[in-house]
C-alpha positions in Angstrom: -27.3 -43.5 158.4 -24.5 -45.3 160.1 -25.7 -48.6 160.7 -22.5 -49.6 162.0 -23.8 -47.6 164.8 -25.2 -50.3 167.6 -27.9 -47.6 168.5 -29.0 -46.7 165.1 -28.8 -50.2 163.8 -31.2 -51.7 166.8 -33.6 -48.5 166.1 -34.0 -49.4 162.3 -34.4 -53.1 163.4 -37.2 -52.7 166.2 -38.7 -50.0 163.8 -39.2 -53.0 161.3 -39.8 -55.6 164.1 -37.1 -57.6 163.2 -35.5 -60.6 165.5 -32.6 -62.0 164.5 -32.5 -65.9 163.3 -30.2 -68.8 164.8 -31.1 -71.2 162.2 -30.0 -68.2 159.1 -26.8 -67.5 161.1 -27.6 -64.0 161.4 -24.7 -61.6 163.2 -24.8 -58.1 161.6 -21.4 -56.3 161.1 -21.1 -53.0 163.5 -17.7 -52.5 163.1 -16.6 -49.4 160.4 -12.8 -50.5 160.3 -13.8 -54.0 159.2 -16.4 -52.5 156.7 -13.7 -50.2 155.0 -11.3 -53.0 154.9 -13.4 -55.2 153.2 -14.2 -52.5 150.5 -10.6 -52.1 150.0 -9.7 -55.6 149.9 -12.5 -56.5 147.2 -10.8 -54.1 144.4 -14.3 -52.9 143.8 -14.5 -49.0 141.9 -16.7 -47.4 139.7 -16.6 -49.3 136.7 -17.3 -52.7 138.7 -20.1 -54.9 139.5 -20.7 -56.0 143.1 -23.0 -59.3 144.4 -23.5 -59.6 147.9 -24.5 -62.5 149.4 -26.8 -62.0 152.6 -26.8 -58.2 152.8 -28.7 -58.4 156.7 -29.5 -54.8 157.1 -27.5 -53.1 154.3 -24.5 -52.1 156.3 -22.0 -53.6 153.9 -24.6 -53.3 150.7 -24.6 -49.3 151.4 -20.8 -49.5 151.2 -20.9 -51.1 148.2 -23.5 -49.2 146.6 -21.0 -46.2 147.4 -17.9 -47.7 145.7 -19.5 -49.8 142.9 -21.1 -49.2 139.5 -24.1 -51.5 140.6 -24.7 -53.6 143.5 -27.1 -56.8 143.5 -27.5 -58.4 146.9 -28.9 -61.9 147.1 -31.2 -62.1 150.9 -32.7 -65.2 151.7 -35.2 -63.8 154.8 -38.2 -62.1 153.2 -38.0 -60.5 156.5 -35.9 -58.0 155.7 -36.9 -57.1 152.5 -39.0 -54.0 153.9 -36.3 -53.0 155.9 -33.8 -53.1 153.0 -36.2 -51.0 151.0 -35.5 -48.4 153.9 -32.2 -48.6 154.3 -31.2 -48.6 150.6 -33.6 -46.2 149.5 -30.7 -43.7 149.0 -29.0 -45.8 146.2 -30.5 -45.9 142.8 -27.7 -48.2 141.6 -28.8 -51.0 144.0 -31.1 -54.1 143.8 -32.1 -56.6 146.6 -33.5 -60.3 145.2 -35.4 -62.2 147.7 -33.7 -65.8 146.9 -31.6 -68.5 148.5 -28.5 -68.0 146.6 -27.8 -71.8 146.8 -30.6 -72.3 144.1 -29.9 -69.1 141.9 -28.3 -69.7 138.6 -25.6 -67.0 139.2 -24.3 -66.9 135.8 -27.7 -65.8 134.5 -28.3 -63.1 137.4 -24.6 -61.7 136.3 -25.0 -61.5 132.7 -28.7 -60.1 133.5 -27.7 -57.4 136.2 -24.0 -56.6 135.1 -24.0 -56.6 131.6 -20.2 -56.4 130.4 -18.8 -55.1 134.0 -16.3 -57.0 135.9 -18.0 -58.5 139.1 -16.7 -58.9 142.7 -18.5 -60.9 145.0 -18.7 -59.4 148.5 -20.2 -61.2 151.7 -20.6 -61.6 156.1 -21.6 -65.5 155.1 -23.2 -67.7 158.3 -20.6 -70.2 159.0 -22.8 -73.2 158.6 -23.1 -72.8 154.7 -19.5 -71.0 154.1 -18.0 -73.8 152.0 -20.9 -74.7 149.5 -21.4 -70.8 148.6 -17.7 -69.9 148.1 -17.5 -73.2 146.1 -20.5 -72.8 144.1 -19.4 -69.1 142.9 -16.0 -70.7 142.2 -17.3 -73.5 140.0 -20.2 -71.5 138.6 -19.2 -68.0 138.1 -16.9 -67.1 135.1 -17.3 -63.6 135.2 -16.2 -62.8 139.0 -13.0 -61.6 139.4 -12.8 -61.7 143.2 -14.4 -62.9 146.6 -14.1 -60.7 149.9 -16.2 -62.7 152.4 -16.1 -62.9 156.5 -15.7 -66.2 157.3 -15.1 -68.4 160.8 -11.3 -67.9 161.5 -10.5 -71.6 161.1 -12.1 -72.0 157.7 -10.2 -69.0 156.4 -6.5 -70.7 157.9 -7.7 -73.8 156.3 -7.9 -71.9 153.0 -4.7 -70.5 152.7 -3.0 -73.2 154.5 0.4 -74.9 152.8 1.0 -78.4 152.3 2.6 -80.3 155.0 0.0 -78.1 158.4 -2.3 -79.3 160.0 -4.6 -76.7 158.5 -3.8 -77.8 155.0 -6.5 -80.2 153.7 -9.1 -80.7 150.5 -10.5 -77.0 151.3 -7.1 -75.6 150.7 -6.2 -77.2 147.6 -10.0 -76.4 146.2 -9.5 -72.8 146.8 -6.1 -72.7 145.9 -7.1 -74.4 142.8 -9.5 -71.6 141.5 -7.9 -68.6 143.8 -5.1 -67.0 145.4 -6.4 -66.4 148.8 -5.2 -63.6 151.0 -6.0 -62.7 154.7 -7.3 -59.3 154.5 -8.4 -58.9 158.8 -9.7 -60.6 161.5 -13.1 -59.4 163.5 -13.6 -60.1 166.9 -16.9 -61.2 168.1 -17.5 -57.7 169.3 -17.4 -56.6 166.0 -21.3 -57.9 165.2 -24.3 -58.0 166.6 -25.5 -60.4 168.1 -22.2 -61.2 168.9 -20.8 -65.1 167.4 -19.1 -67.3 169.7 -16.0 -67.5 167.3 -13.5 -65.2 165.7 -13.7 -64.1 162.5 -11.6 -63.7 159.5 -12.2 -61.6 156.1 -10.7 -63.2 153.5 -9.8 -62.2 149.7 -9.9 -64.7 147.1 -8.6 -63.1 143.8 -9.9 -65.9 141.2 -7.1 -66.8 138.7 -7.4 -66.3 135.0 -7.0 -70.3 134.6 -6.8 -72.7 137.4 -3.8 -73.1 139.0 -3.1 -76.4 137.9 -3.8 -77.9 134.4 -5.3 -81.3 134.9 -6.7 -83.4 132.1 -9.8 -84.7 134.3 -10.8 -82.1 137.0 -13.0 -84.2 138.3 -10.9 -87.2 138.6 -8.3 -84.6 140.2 -11.1 -83.3 143.1 -11.9 -87.1 144.0 -8.1 -88.0 144.3 -8.0 -84.8 146.6 -11.3 -85.8 148.7 -10.0 -89.3 148.5 -6.4 -88.3 150.1 -7.6 -86.4 153.0 -10.8 -88.5 153.7 -8.4 -90.6 155.5 -5.6 -88.3 156.9 -3.9 -91.0 158.8 -3.5 -93.4 155.8 -0.5 -93.0 153.4 -1.6 -91.6 150.2 -1.4 -95.2 148.8 -3.6 -97.0 150.8 -6.2 -93.8 150.9 -6.1 -94.1 147.0 -6.6 -97.5 146.6 -9.4 -97.8 149.4 -11.0 -94.7 147.9 -14.8 -95.4 146.7 -13.9 -92.8 144.1 -11.3 -94.4 142.0 -11.5 -97.7 140.7 -7.9 -98.3 140.0 -5.1 -101.3 140.9 -2.7 -100.5 144.0 0.0 -101.3 141.7 -1.1 -98.4 139.1 -1.2 -95.9 142.0 1.8 -96.8 143.6 3.4 -96.1 139.6 1.5 -92.7 139.6 2.9 -91.7 143.2 6.3 -92.5 141.9 5.5 -90.8 138.6 5.0 -87.5 140.6 8.4 -87.9 142.0 7.1 -89.0 145.7 8.1 -91.8 148.5 5.2 -94.7 148.7 4.7 -93.7 152.4 3.7 -90.0 151.9 0.6 -88.8 153.2 -1.9 -86.7 151.2 -1.4 -83.6 153.6 2.4 -83.1 152.0 1.4 -82.6 148.5 1.5 -79.7 146.4 -1.4 -79.2 143.9 1.0 -79.5 140.9 1.7 -83.1 142.6 -1.9 -84.1 143.1 -2.2 -83.0 139.4 0.5 -85.2 138.2 -0.9 -88.3 139.8 -4.2 -87.3 138.5 -2.9 -87.1 134.7 -1.0 -90.5 135.2 -4.1 -92.1 136.3 -6.1 -90.6 133.4 -3.8 -91.6 131.1 -4.3 -95.0 132.4 -7.8 -95.4 132.3 -7.8 -95.0 128.1 
C-alpha cells in the first residue's frame, strides 16, 4: 500500500465513502520525499515512541509505525476510524484514538501508552489550529523530546525569526523559549490532496532540557511578551505601561528597561529572550 500515490489514496478514500472536510482543514500528504524528510527530521528510531496528531488516511502513521517502537495517533474525525483500521491493519505497534487532541490529557496518554519511552510528536496540522496545538504540547508534555510538524510556511518563518525582523513576535519568543526550531523542508500545494492555497513547511522543534531563559515568573514573562507585541508600533515602555496584564507604574517599567541595558525608546520586536527575562525578573522583584 502506497498512500502517497494519488490513485491508490483516491481508491481507498472512495472505498470508505470519505469526503474531505474544509472545517477540519484536511489536506493529506501525497509526496513521499517530504514524508521521508519528516521521519528523518523527527529523530524517531526503534527505541522511541511516536505521537501523531491528525493521521488522516494514515500515510504518515504507516511511516512512523515502521520506524518507531510504538505509534499512537489522535484523530478527531470519527469518519476516518474504519479507514484507518484498514490502512494500519499491518502494524501491531499502532493505536488510533478518536478524540479531539485539545481535550486530551497528553501527559496521561503518554504515560499510559508509551511507558518510559522517549516520545516525538509528528503532525500535518490544520492551519486554523496550529499554534494552540503546538503550545499545548510544549506547555503540558514533559516527556516529548521533539515535535516535527507540517504547518503554514509563514507560521514556520515566525517560529524561527530572530529579534529585529518583521516576522519576530510573540510566537517566536514562545517557541524559542521551549525549543530549538529548525526548518526541515518546504512543501508546495501539489504535495497534498486536496491542494491548499498556500505553501507549507515542515519544522522540527527540538525541546530544550530546560527553558532557554531562567525566569522567576513564567506567567509574567509571557504577559510582558504578549504586551510588547500587542502594540508593535509603540515603544516597549508605552506598550507595557498600557498593558491590561501588568499593573506596574510607568516609572518602574522604565527602570526595568534600563536595568536590562536597553534604551527607553526601544520597541519590543528588538528584544532577545534574555532581555525579556531581565525585565521580567526586575518587575517580579518589585512586586514583592
